[in-house]
Z-matrix of the N, CA and C atoms (Angstrom, degrees):
N
C 1 1.465
C 2 1.521 1 109.01
N 3 1.362 2 117.92 1 129.32
C 4 1.469 3 119.75 2 -178.84
C 5 1.516 4 110.52 3 -66.94
N 6 1.337 5 116.95 4 148.68
C 7 1.463 6 119.89 5 -179.97
C 8 1.517 7 110.48 6 -63.80
N 9 1.311 8 114.82 7 142.90
C 10 1.470 9 119.43 8 179.31
C 11 1.522 10 109.53 9 -85.05
N 12 1.319 11 115.06 10 143.45
C 13 1.461 12 120.10 11 177.37
C 14 1.509 13 108.74 12 -82.31
N 15 1.340 14 117.73 13 128.82
C 16 1.460 15 119.30 14 179.64
C 17 1.523 16 110.70 15 -58.89
N 18 1.317 17 115.26 16 141.11
C 19 1.467 18 120.04 17 178.96
C 20 1.531 19 108.44 18 -68.49
N 21 1.350 20 116.98 19 130.59
C 22 1.469 21 117.79 20 -179.41
C 23 1.523 22 111.83 21 -66.41
N 24 1.328 23 114.65 22 154.59
C 25 1.461 24 119.01 23 176.56
C 26 1.529 25 109.20 24 -64.44
N 27 1.335 26 117.09 25 151.01
C 28 1.457 27 118.96 26 175.78
C 29 1.530 28 110.95 27 -61.10
N 30 1.308 29 115.94 28 147.42
C 31 1.461 30 122.01 29 -179.42
C 32 1.522 31 108.98 30 -101.50
N 33 1.328 32 115.58 31 125.34
C 34 1.457 33 122.59 32 -178.89
C 35 1.519 34 108.79 33 -116.53
N 36 1.321 35 117.01 34 129.45
C 37 1.451 36 121.47 35 171.21
C 38 1.519 37 108.10 36 -98.95
N 39 1.335 38 115.87 37 113.53
C 40 1.473 39 120.89 38 -176.69
C 41 1.529 40 109.22 39 -81.82
N 42 1.322 41 115.21 40 64.16
C 43 1.450 42 120.49 41 -176.68
C 44 1.515 43 109.30 42 -167.80
N 45 1.319 44 115.46 43 148.36
C 46 1.460 45 120.10 44 171.97
C 47 1.503 46 111.31 45 -97.97
N 48 1.335 47 117.38 46 8.60
C 49 1.461 48 121.96 47 -174.84
C 50 1.522 49 111.06 48 -71.31
N 51 1.324 50 115.72 49 121.59
C 52 1.462 51 119.47 50 176.10
C 53 1.520 52 110.83 51 -67.34
N 54 1.357 53 117.44 52 -29.16
C 55 1.463 54 120.68 53 179.82
C 56 1.520 55 109.85 54 -64.04
N 57 1.324 56 117.69 55 -46.10
C 58 1.470 57 120.27 56 -178.38
C 59 1.526 58 111.04 57 -69.79
N 60 1.326 59 117.14 58 -38.47
C 61 1.462 60 119.81 59 177.36
C 62 1.523 61 110.81 60 -60.24
N 63 1.315 62 116.99 61 -44.48
C 64 1.469 63 120.57 62 -179.61
C 65 1.532 64 111.96 63 -65.27
N 66 1.332 65 116.96 64 -35.05
C 67 1.468 66 119.60 65 176.65
C 68 1.519 67 110.56 66 -63.35
N 69 1.330 68 117.81 67 -41.61
C 70 1.464 69 120.27 68 178.43
C 71 1.531 70 110.89 69 -67.58
N 72 1.321 71 116.14 70 -39.12
C 73 1.465 72 118.98 71 179.34
C 74 1.530 73 110.29 72 -64.96
N 75 1.325 74 116.98 73 -29.35
C 76 1.469 75 120.79 74 179.57
C 77 1.525 76 111.29 75 -60.85
N 78 1.335 77 117.92 76 -29.87
C 79 1.466 78 120.62 77 179.16
C 80 1.536 79 111.15 78 -104.83
N 81 1.334 80 115.06 79 22.19
C 82 1.459 81 119.93 80 171.81
C 83 1.519 82 116.01 81 82.74
N 84 1.333 83 116.93 82 14.67
C 85 1.475 84 120.62 83 178.73
C 86 1.521 85 109.53 84 -102.01
N 87 1.320 86 115.16 85 138.63
C 88 1.466 87 119.70 86 -178.37
C 89 1.528 88 108.65 87 -129.67
N 90 1.343 89 115.84 88 78.56
C 91 1.462 90 120.05 89 -174.42
C 92 1.516 91 112.37 90 -76.21
N 93 1.300 92 114.34 91 159.41
C 94 1.468 93 119.76 92 165.44
C 95 1.530 94 106.76 93 -79.00
N 96 1.322 95 116.81 94 132.20
C 97 1.468 96 120.16 95 -176.23
C 98 1.522 97 109.91 96 -100.82
N 99 1.316 98 114.69 97 133.42
C 100 1.452 99 121.68 98 179.93
C 101 1.525 100 108.99 99 -134.10
N 102 1.314 101 116.21 100 118.72
C 103 1.469 102 120.52 101 179.94
C 104 1.525 103 110.19 102 -79.37
N 105 1.304 104 116.47 103 127.87
C 106 1.458 105 121.41 104 176.94
C 107 1.532 106 109.52 105 -100.19
N 108 1.296 107 115.56 106 149.37
C 109 1.462 108 120.72 107 178.18
C 110 1.525 109 108.01 108 -120.39
N 111 1.316 110 115.42 109 97.92
C 112 1.458 111 120.75 110 178.26
C 113 1.531 112 108.63 111 -126.57
N 114 1.303 113 115.95 112 158.99
C 115 1.447 114 121.37 113 176.39
C 116 1.527 115 108.81 114 -74.61
N 117 1.324 116 116.69 115 118.67
C 118 1.462 117 120.67 116 -176.46
C 119 1.528 118 112.67 117 -97.50
N 120 1.328 119 116.73 118 10.94
C 121 1.463 120 119.90 119 -179.23
C 122 1.524 121 110.26 120 -68.89
N 123 1.333 122 117.70 121 138.29
C 124 1.469 123 119.40 122 176.74
C 125 1.515 124 111.30 123 -69.11
N 126 1.318 125 116.01 124 149.99
C 127 1.456 126 120.87 125 174.29
C 128 1.521 127 109.04 126 -77.31
N 129 1.305 128 116.28 127 164.94
C 130 1.457 129 121.18 128 179.24
C 131 1.527 130 110.25 129 -57.17
N 132 1.323 131 116.86 130 125.14
C 133 1.465 132 124.18 131 178.43
C 134 1.526 133 113.87 132 61.75
N 135 1.342 134 117.40 133 19.72
C 136 1.462 135 120.31 134 179.64
C 137 1.525 136 110.28 135 -76.22
N 138 1.329 137 116.53 136 129.00
C 139 1.451 138 121.45 137 178.83
C 140 1.529 139 109.92 138 -73.95
N 141 1.327 140 115.36 139 154.87
C 142 1.462 141 120.19 140 -176.55
C 143 1.531 142 113.25 141 -58.24
N 144 1.345 143 120.42 142 -46.37
C 145 1.468 144 118.85 143 178.93
C 146 1.530 145 112.94 144 -61.83
N 147 1.320 146 116.57 145 -38.23
C 148 1.464 147 120.59 146 178.58
C 149 1.522 148 110.76 147 -64.89
N 150 1.329 149 116.38 148 -38.08
C 151 1.467 150 120.20 149 177.82
C 152 1.519 151 110.76 150 -63.86
N 153 1.328 152 117.10 151 -45.72
C 154 1.456 153 120.48 152 -179.24
C 155 1.536 154 110.88 153 -61.98
N 156 1.337 155 117.23 154 -40.93
C 157 1.466 156 120.48 155 178.19
C 158 1.527 157 111.13 156 -66.12
N 159 1.334 158 116.22 157 -47.25
C 160 1.474 159 119.35 158 -176.85
C 161 1.522 160 111.53 159 -61.84
N 162 1.329 161 117.70 160 -42.09
C 163 1.457 162 120.37 161 -177.40
C 164 1.527 163 111.38 162 -69.78
N 165 1.317 164 117.89 163 -36.24
C 166 1.468 165 119.31 164 178.04
C 167 1.529 166 110.23 165 -65.17
N 168 1.308 167 116.94 166 -41.60
C 169 1.470 168 120.74 167 177.83
C 170 1.527 169 110.62 168 -65.56
N 171 1.333 170 116.54 169 -43.38
C 172 1.469 171 120.61 170 -179.42
C 173 1.514 172 111.72 171 -61.17
N 174 1.338 173 116.21 172 -39.80
C 175 1.461 174 119.67 173 178.73
C 176 1.530 175 111.05 174 -64.83
N 177 1.319 176 115.98 175 -41.75
C 178 1.470 177 119.91 176 179.62
C 179 1.532 178 110.85 177 -64.17
N 180 1.320 179 116.44 178 -44.42
C 181 1.472 180 120.24 179 -179.41
C 182 1.529 181 111.16 180 -66.32
N 183 1.321 182 116.40 181 -35.44
C 184 1.465 183 120.22 182 177.01
C 185 1.519 184 111.17 183 -63.78
N 186 1.326 185 116.85 184 -44.30
C 187 1.462 186 120.73 185 179.18
C 188 1.529 187 111.53 186 -67.16
N 189 1.336 188 117.00 187 -31.22
C 190 1.465 189 120.88 188 -178.11
C 191 1.536 190 112.52 189 -62.73
N 192 1.313 191 116.09 190 -24.09
C 193 1.467 192 119.04 191 178.71
C 194 1.536 193 111.14 192 -64.98
N 195 1.332 194 116.31 193 -29.96
C 196 1.467 195 120.78 194 179.40
C 197 1.519 196 112.69 195 -96.88
N 198 1.324 197 116.70 196 -21.50
C 199 1.459 198 121.82 197 -177.07
C 200 1.528 199 109.53 198 -126.35
N 201 1.331 200 117.57 199 81.41
C 202 1.474 201 120.70 200 -172.95
C 203 1.532 202 114.38 201 -76.29
N 204 1.335 203 118.30 202 -9.81
C 205 1.468 204 120.67 203 179.25
C 206 1.521 205 108.25 204 -135.12
N 207 1.329 206 114.88 205 74.66
C 208 1.464 207 120.12 206 -175.86
C 209 1.507 208 110.14 207 -154.88
N 210 1.341 209 115.35 208 164.09
C 211 1.455 210 121.88 209 166.52
C 212 1.518 211 107.04 210 -97.90
N 213 1.305 212 115.65 211 118.72
C 214 1.467 213 121.08 212 -173.73
C 215 1.520 214 109.44 213 -109.41
N 216 1.321 215 115.22 214 125.80
C 217 1.459 216 122.30 215 177.34
C 218 1.530 217 107.83 216 -104.22
N 219 1.320 218 116.04 217 127.78
C 220 1.458 219 120.30 218 177.65
C 221 1.528 220 109.28 219 -137.95
N 222 1.312 221 115.29 220 147.60
C 223 1.459 222 119.66 221 -177.83
C 224 1.515 223 109.38 222 -150.58
N 225 1.321 224 115.38 223 152.33
C 226 1.461 225 120.02 224 174.17
C 227 1.521 226 107.97 225 -150.84
N 228 1.322 227 115.02 226 147.76
C 229 1.450 228 120.10 227 -176.05
C 230 1.529 229 110.16 228 -129.29
N 231 1.325 230 115.13 229 141.34
C 232 1.461 231 119.44 230 171.52
C 233 1.523 232 109.25 231 -138.40
N 234 1.294 233 114.51 232 149.76
C 235 1.467 234 121.57 233 -178.83
C 236 1.528 235 108.58 234 -102.93
N 237 1.331 236 114.83 235 152.04
C 238 1.457 237 120.28 236 -177.86
C 239 1.535 238 109.39 237 -137.52
N 240 1.314 239 115.56 238 129.86
C 241 1.458 240 122.15 239 176.38
C 242 1.523 241 108.18 240 -130.80
N 243 1.320 242 116.85 241 117.46
C 244 1.468 243 122.04 242 -178.43
C 245 1.527 244 111.51 243 54.67
N 246 1.328 245 116.42 244 39.12
C 247 1.453 246 120.32 245 177.90
C 248 1.513 247 114.65 246 80.02
N 249 1.325 248 117.53 247 -2.76
C 250 1.466 249 121.77 248 179.25
C 251 1.523 250 109.45 249 -99.96
N 252 1.335 251 116.01 250 136.05
C 253 1.446 252 121.20 251 -179.08
C 254 1.526 253 110.09 252 -79.31
N 255 1.333 254 115.87 253 130.48
C 256 1.461 255 122.47 254 173.71
C 257 1.519 256 107.71 255 -103.19
N 258 1.309 257 116.96 256 113.01
C 259 1.453 258 119.96 257 -179.03
C 260 1.521 259 111.90 258 -86.64
N 261 1.332 260 115.83 259 -173.94
C 262 1.455 261 120.21 260 174.75
C 263 1.530 262 108.23 261 -66.81
N 264 1.328 263 117.92 262 131.09
C 265 1.449 264 118.79 263 -171.04
C 266 1.526 265 114.85 264 -67.74
N 267 1.320 266 117.78 265 -40.53
C 268 1.463 267 119.56 266 178.22
C 269 1.519 268 114.97 267 81.45
N 270 1.326 269 117.27 268 -35.48
C 271 1.472 270 121.38 269 179.51
C 272 1.534 271 109.00 270 -131.74
N 273 1.319 272 115.07 271 158.71
C 274 1.455 273 120.53 272 178.55
C 275 1.518 274 110.87 273 -63.41
N 276 1.318 275 117.38 274 -39.21
C 277 1.467 276 120.93 275 -179.02
C 278 1.525 277 110.53 276 -62.56
N 279 1.339 278 117.73 277 -42.42
C 280 1.460 279 120.45 278 178.87
C 281 1.523 280 110.97 279 -68.72
N 282 1.327 281 116.74 280 -37.09
C 283 1.459 282 120.03 281 177.41
C 284 1.522 283 110.67 282 -61.30
N 285 1.320 284 116.76 283 -44.08
C 286 1.462 285 120.52 284 178.54
C 287 1.521 286 111.55 285 -64.24
N 288 1.327 287 116.46 286 -37.47
C 289 1.451 288 121.07 287 178.23
C 290 1.529 289 110.48 288 -64.89
N 291 1.341 290 117.26 289 -43.31
C 292 1.459 291 121.07 290 179.55
C 293 1.533 292 110.58 291 -62.87
N 294 1.307 293 117.30 292 -46.33
C 295 1.456 294 120.84 293 -178.47
C 296 1.524 295 111.23 294 -66.11
N 297 1.304 296 116.50 295 -34.66
C 298 1.472 297 120.29 296 176.80
C 299 1.531 298 110.23 297 -64.43
N 300 1.332 299 117.68 298 -40.72
C 301 1.463 300 121.28 299 178.20
C 302 1.517 301 111.99 300 -66.45
N 303 1.349 302 116.18 301 -33.55
C 304 1.463 303 120.59 302 -177.02
C 305 1.528 304 112.79 303 -83.67
N 306 1.321 305 116.78 304 -15.07
C 307 1.464 306 121.09 305 -175.95
C 308 1.527 307 111.99 306 -54.11
N 309 1.343 308 115.50 307 126.12
C 310 1.458 309 120.98 308 177.66
C 311 1.519 310 115.03 309 72.26
N 312 1.324 311 116.99 310 11.94
C 313 1.453 312 120.19 311 -174.00
C 314 1.523 313 110.97 312 -128.71
N 315 1.331 314 115.00 313 174.88
C 316 1.461 315 120.63 314 178.02
C 317 1.527 316 110.03 315 -109.23
N 318 1.305 317 115.25 316 135.39
C 319 1.461 318 121.36 317 179.23
C 320 1.528 319 108.52 318 -126.03
N 321 1.308 320 115.99 319 157.08
C 322 1.463 321 122.11 320 178.11
C 323 1.516 322 109.34 321 -109.97
N 324 1.311 323 115.48 322 137.66
C 325 1.457 324 121.20 323 176.85
C 326 1.513 325 108.50 324 -119.31
N 327 1.330 326 115.73 325 116.96
C 328 1.466 327 122.53 326 -176.57
C 329 1.532 328 108.77 327 -104.26
N 330 1.317 329 115.82 328 123.30
C 331 1.468 330 119.69 329 179.46
C 332 1.521 331 108.70 330 -118.12
N 333 1.310 332 115.21 331 115.60
C 334 1.457 333 121.03 332 175.68
C 335 1.516 334 109.96 333 -87.07
N 336 1.328 335 116.68 334 140.41
C 337 1.466 336 120.80 335 175.94
C 338 1.516 337 108.32 336 -133.84
N 339 1.315 338 114.86 337 139.98
C 340 1.473 339 121.67 338 179.34
C 341 1.520 340 108.59 339 -134.67
N 342 1.321 341 115.83 340 131.93
C 343 1.466 342 121.25 341 168.55
C 344 1.515 343 106.29 342 -114.52
N 345 1.305 344 116.21 343 121.90
C 346 1.465 345 122.51 344 -177.81
C 347 1.517 346 109.98 345 -119.74
N 348 1.327 347 116.33 346 123.59
C 349 1.465 348 121.00 347 169.14
C 350 1.514 349 105.78 348 -87.88
N 351 1.325 350 116.23 349 102.37
C 352 1.454 351 119.48 350 -174.22
C 353 1.518 352 112.50 351 -72.50
N 354 1.335 353 117.16 352 -13.04
C 355 1.467 354 120.79 353 177.42
C 356 1.522 355 110.53 354 -78.04
N 357 1.333 356 115.75 355 -41.11
C 358 1.473 357 119.32 356 -177.01
C 359 1.535 358 112.95 357 -102.48
N 360 1.332 359 116.37 358 -17.14
C 361 1.466 360 120.00 359 -176.21
C 362 1.515 361 113.18 360 84.74
N 363 1.352 362 117.33 361 -0.20
C 364 1.463 363 120.68 362 179.39
C 365 1.524 364 109.71 363 -67.48
N 366 1.327 365 115.24 364 134.71
C 367 1.464 366 121.01 365 -173.47
C 368 1.531 367 109.73 366 -131.18
N 369 1.310 368 115.76 367 133.91
C 370 1.468 369 121.91 368 175.65
C 371 1.521 370 108.08 369 -121.36
N 372 1.319 371 117.47 370 130.31
C 373 1.451 372 119.34 371 -178.47
C 374 1.532 373 110.99 372 -138.82
N 375 1.307 374 114.68 373 153.19
C 376 1.452 375 121.37 374 176.12
C 377 1.522 376 108.93 375 -159.23
N 378 1.320 377 115.86 376 156.80
C 379 1.460 378 122.10 377 171.17
C 380 1.517 379 107.21 378 -123.43
N 381 1.317 380 116.30 379 121.83
C 382 1.454 381 122.84 380 179.63
C 383 1.532 382 108.64 381 -107.47
N 384 1.325 383 116.52 382 134.42
C 385 1.462 384 121.14 383 -174.75
C 386 1.525 385 111.23 384 -115.45
N 387 1.324 386 115.63 385 134.58
C 388 1.457 387 123.21 386 177.51
C 389 1.526 388 108.77 387 -117.28
N 390 1.327 389 115.31 388 131.86
C 391 1.462 390 119.83 389 176.12
C 392 1.528 391 108.50 390 -98.14
N 393 1.328 392 116.10 391 124.83
C 394 1.464 393 121.98 392 -177.07
C 395 1.534 394 109.24 393 -119.20
N 396 1.323 395 115.46 394 124.61
C 397 1.457 396 120.67 395 175.20
C 398 1.528 397 107.71 396 -101.68
N 399 1.323 398 116.12 397 119.31
C 400 1.466 399 121.16 398 -178.65
C 401 1.527 400 110.35 399 -86.01
N 402 1.313 401 115.49 400 145.32
C 403 1.460 402 120.25 401 169.12
C 404 1.525 403 108.58 402 -67.56
N 405 1.314 404 116.15 403 162.43
C 406 1.464 405 119.86 404 171.41
C 407 1.537 406 107.19 405 -74.56
N 408 1.312 407 115.40 406 117.86
C 409 1.464 408 121.58 407 -172.40
C 410 1.528 409 110.75 408 -108.64
N 411 1.302 410 116.86 409 129.14
C 412 1.456 411 120.54 410 176.86
C 413 1.522 412 109.45 411 -79.85
N 414 1.330 413 118.12 412 158.09
C 415 1.465 414 120.44 413 177.35
C 416 1.539 415 112.08 414 -55.24
N 417 1.332 416 117.24 415 -37.11
C 418 1.477 417 118.93 416 -179.54
C 419 1.532 418 110.79 417 -69.79
N 420 1.329 419 118.44 418 -35.73
C 421 1.461 420 120.86 419 176.73
C 422 1.525 421 110.57 420 -65.18
N 423 1.316 422 115.86 421 -42.32
C 424 1.477 423 119.84 422 178.16
C 425 1.519 424 110.54 423 -63.70
N 426 1.315 425 117.03 424 -41.26
C 427 1.474 426 121.06 425 178.15
C 428 1.525 427 110.22 426 -61.76
N 429 1.315 428 116.51 427 -46.68
C 430 1.472 429 119.39 428 -178.01
C 431 1.535 430 110.70 429 -65.46
N 432 1.332 431 116.67 430 -40.33
C 433 1.459 432 118.41 431 -179.55
C 434 1.528 433 110.65 432 -64.78
N 435 1.312 434 117.97 433 -48.20
C 436 1.472 435 119.96 434 -176.56
C 437 1.523 436 112.07 435 -69.34
N 438 1.344 437 117.42 436 -19.41
C 439 1.462 438 120.32 437 175.24
C 440 1.531 439 111.25 438 -82.23
N 441 1.346 440 115.64 439 -38.03
C 442 1.463 441 119.77 440 -177.04
C 443 1.525 442 112.73 441 -79.90
N 444 1.326 443 116.97 442 -33.64
C 445 1.466 444 120.14 443 -174.74
C 446 1.534 445 110.03 444 -140.39
N 447 1.312 446 117.96 445 73.36
C 448 1.465 447 119.01 446 178.17
C 449 1.526 448 110.61 447 -57.30
N 450 1.319 449 116.02 448 128.95
C 451 1.465 450 121.28 449 -179.98
C 452 1.513 451 108.64 450 -125.56
N 453 1.328 452 115.03 451 52.64
C 454 1.452 453 120.25 452 -171.83
C 455 1.518 454 113.17 453 -71.21
N 456 1.344 455 117.41 454 -17.17
C 457 1.471 456 121.48 455 179.82
C 458 1.521 457 111.81 456 -103.28
N 459 1.328 458 117.09 457 15.16
C 460 1.467 459 121.30 458 -175.77
C 461 1.527 460 110.43 459 -117.33
N 462 1.329 461 116.17 460 129.89
C 463 1.464 462 119.78 461 174.51
C 464 1.520 463 109.23 462 -59.62
N 465 1.326 464 116.78 463 128.41
C 466 1.460 465 120.37 464 -178.49
C 467 1.502 466 114.42 465 93.08
N 468 1.327 467 117.14 466 -10.25
C 469 1.480 468 122.12 467 172.99
C 470 1.523 469 114.03 468 71.20
N 471 1.331 470 118.88 469 32.71
C 472 1.452 471 120.38 470 176.75
C 473 1.523 472 110.14 471 -149.44
N 474 1.321 473 115.09 472 163.96
C 475 1.465 474 122.25 473 174.56
C 476 1.514 475 107.93 474 -117.54
N 477 1.327 476 115.87 475 105.10
C 478 1.467 477 120.73 476 -175.94
C 479 1.522 478 111.52 477 -64.84
N 480 1.339 479 117.03 478 -24.52
C 481 1.455 480 119.71 479 -178.93
C 482 1.529 481 111.83 480 -82.02
N 483 1.335 482 117.21 481 -2.90
C 484 1.453 483 121.71 482 -179.75
C 485 1.519 484 111.63 483 -124.12
N 486 1.331 485 115.01 484 -137.34
C 487 1.462 486 120.90 485 -178.35
C 488 1.524 487 112.23 486 -66.12
N 489 1.309 488 117.35 487 -17.75
C 490 1.456 489 120.91 488 -179.43
C 491 1.516 490 113.57 489 -57.68
N 492 1.324 491 117.72 490 -23.96
C 493 1.457 492 120.67 491 179.41
C 494 1.523 493 110.92 492 -61.79
N 495 1.325 494 117.88 493 -23.86
C 496 1.460 495 121.68 494 -179.76
C 497 1.530 496 112.11 495 -72.49
N 498 1.333 497 117.51 496 -10.51
C 499 1.459 498 121.06 497 -179.39
C 500 1.530 499 112.80 498 -83.61
N 501 1.334 500 118.15 499 -10.01
C 502 1.463 501 121.46 500 -168.34
C 503 1.526 502 113.31 501 -106.48
N 504 1.334 503 114.34 502 147.93
C 505 1.470 504 121.37 503 168.17
C 506 1.534 505 110.46 504 -88.08
N 507 1.332 506 115.16 505 -42.98
C 508 1.458 507 118.09 506 174.95
C 509 1.529 508 109.33 507 -161.92
N 510 1.331 509 114.31 508 164.48
C 511 1.464 510 122.80 509 179.11
C 512 1.528 511 107.65 510 -132.18
N 513 1.321 512 116.85 511 132.43
C 514 1.459 513 121.00 512 174.02
C 515 1.540 514 108.07 513 -113.00
N 516 1.339 515 115.50 514 117.89
C 517 1.461 516 119.83 515 -176.83
C 518 1.510 517 110.22 516 -158.62
N 519 1.345 518 116.09 517 149.07
C 520 1.455 519 120.56 518 173.36
C 521 1.524 520 111.63 519 -82.23
N 522 1.329 521 116.57 520 -14.37
C 523 1.472 522 121.17 521 -176.69
C 524 1.531 523 107.90 522 -149.84
N 525 1.329 524 118.40 523 112.62
C 526 1.467 525 120.49 524 -177.23
C 527 1.526 526 113.54 525 -63.16
N 528 1.330 527 117.35 526 -19.82
C 529 1.460 528 119.88 527 179.58
C 530 1.527 529 112.48 528 -72.99
N 531 1.327 530 116.35 529 -20.33
C 532 1.462 531 120.97 530 -175.67
C 533 1.520 532 111.00 531 -59.85
N 534 1.327 533 117.24 532 -41.87
C 535 1.456 534 120.52 533 -177.00
C 536 1.519 535 111.58 534 -66.74
N 537 1.330 536 117.05 535 -28.98
C 538 1.462 537 120.83 536 178.68
C 539 1.523 538 110.23 537 -74.78
N 540 1.334 539 117.17 538 -23.39
C 541 1.456 540 118.54 539 173.46
C 542 1.516 541 117.79 540 136.32
N 543 1.360 542 117.23 541 0.93
C 544 1.465 543 117.77 542 -179.37
C 545 1.527 544 109.50 543 -153.28
N 546 1.345 545 118.39 544 115.27
C 547 1.468 546 120.88 545 -179.54
C 548 1.539 547 110.54 546 -74.85
N 549 1.315 548 116.73 547 92.97
C 550 1.461 549 120.07 548 -172.84
C 551 1.525 550 112.42 549 -65.95
N 552 1.324 551 117.96 550 -37.94
C 553 1.465 552 119.29 551 -178.71
C 554 1.525 553 110.57 552 -60.50
N 555 1.339 554 116.85 553 -46.24
C 556 1.451 555 120.09 554 179.33
C 557 1.521 556 110.25 555 -66.73
N 558 1.326 557 118.61 556 -41.02
C 559 1.457 558 121.30 557 179.84
C 560 1.526 559 110.99 558 -61.87
N 561 1.318 560 116.83 559 -40.31
C 562 1.463 561 120.25 560 178.41
C 563 1.529 562 110.64 561 -62.42
N 564 1.333 563 117.18 562 -38.56
C 565 1.469 564 120.70 563 173.54
C 566 1.519 565 110.30 564 -56.19
N 567 1.333 566 116.49 565 -46.45
C 568 1.469 567 120.96 566 -178.54
C 569 1.534 568 111.11 567 -64.88
N 570 1.337 569 116.72 568 -43.31
C 571 1.467 570 119.78 569 -179.64
C 572 1.521 571 111.53 570 -63.61
N 573 1.335 572 117.04 571 -36.44
C 574 1.451 573 120.35 572 177.36
C 575 1.530 574 110.59 573 -65.12
N 576 1.322 575 117.00 574 -35.35
C 577 1.476 576 120.95 575 176.41
C 578 1.532 577 110.63 576 -61.20
N 579 1.328 578 115.80 577 -30.13
C 580 1.460 579 121.22 578 179.90
C 581 1.540 580 111.80 579 -93.56
N 582 1.352 581 116.61 580 7.18
C 583 1.460 582 121.73 581 180.00
C 584 1.522 583 111.57 582 58.79
N 585 1.332 584 115.48 583 32.12
C 586 1.465 585 118.38 584 177.63
C 587 1.536 586 108.77 585 -77.66
N 588 1.356 587 117.33 586 130.60
C 589 1.486 588 119.14 587 -174.39
C 590 1.515 589 111.69 588 -74.27
N 591 1.319 590 116.91 589 111.30
C 592 1.464 591 121.42 590 176.38
C 593 1.515 592 111.19 591 -102.57
N 594 1.322 593 116.49 592 -41.39
C 595 1.476 594 121.09 593 -178.37
C 596 1.534 595 109.78 594 -116.33
């Protein structure tokens, strides 16, 4: 009798983000989604990449309390302009302010990703950075964009997978999925380390 392949651990996405869930579904993964509630405020003098890494790890560890035998995927993204962190705008006025500041300039988007095997405690983490050059945007263009596609829950105030792509001159990235919120190439590396069956 041929040896049986051990059943993989359940896959948990420590996020309620529909964007991240759809990215995982794109590569044939159908995780159970669990929204975590953690304080996303930056620490004093915390750099943007460090914040993205810390929050992704915190989300994974929070989910591990409920899922002690699972592979937990967690991610967090923050935007940076001139060394200043741009958080999720929350309101249309803040979104317009963020886009006005980014107009004609280059911003960095740091996405932290963590894969945690909550059974063994093994943790894989990375921060992937995307450089985005914004077009010069007029106040009326910003108004129309924020009216047509509110992105109040997105760092940087846009949705790159939608109309937000019209705001950019160019994007420099090793993985186009990173800007949407989950670095799939790096995550696949982590899943392969855990012998998770992808193909």
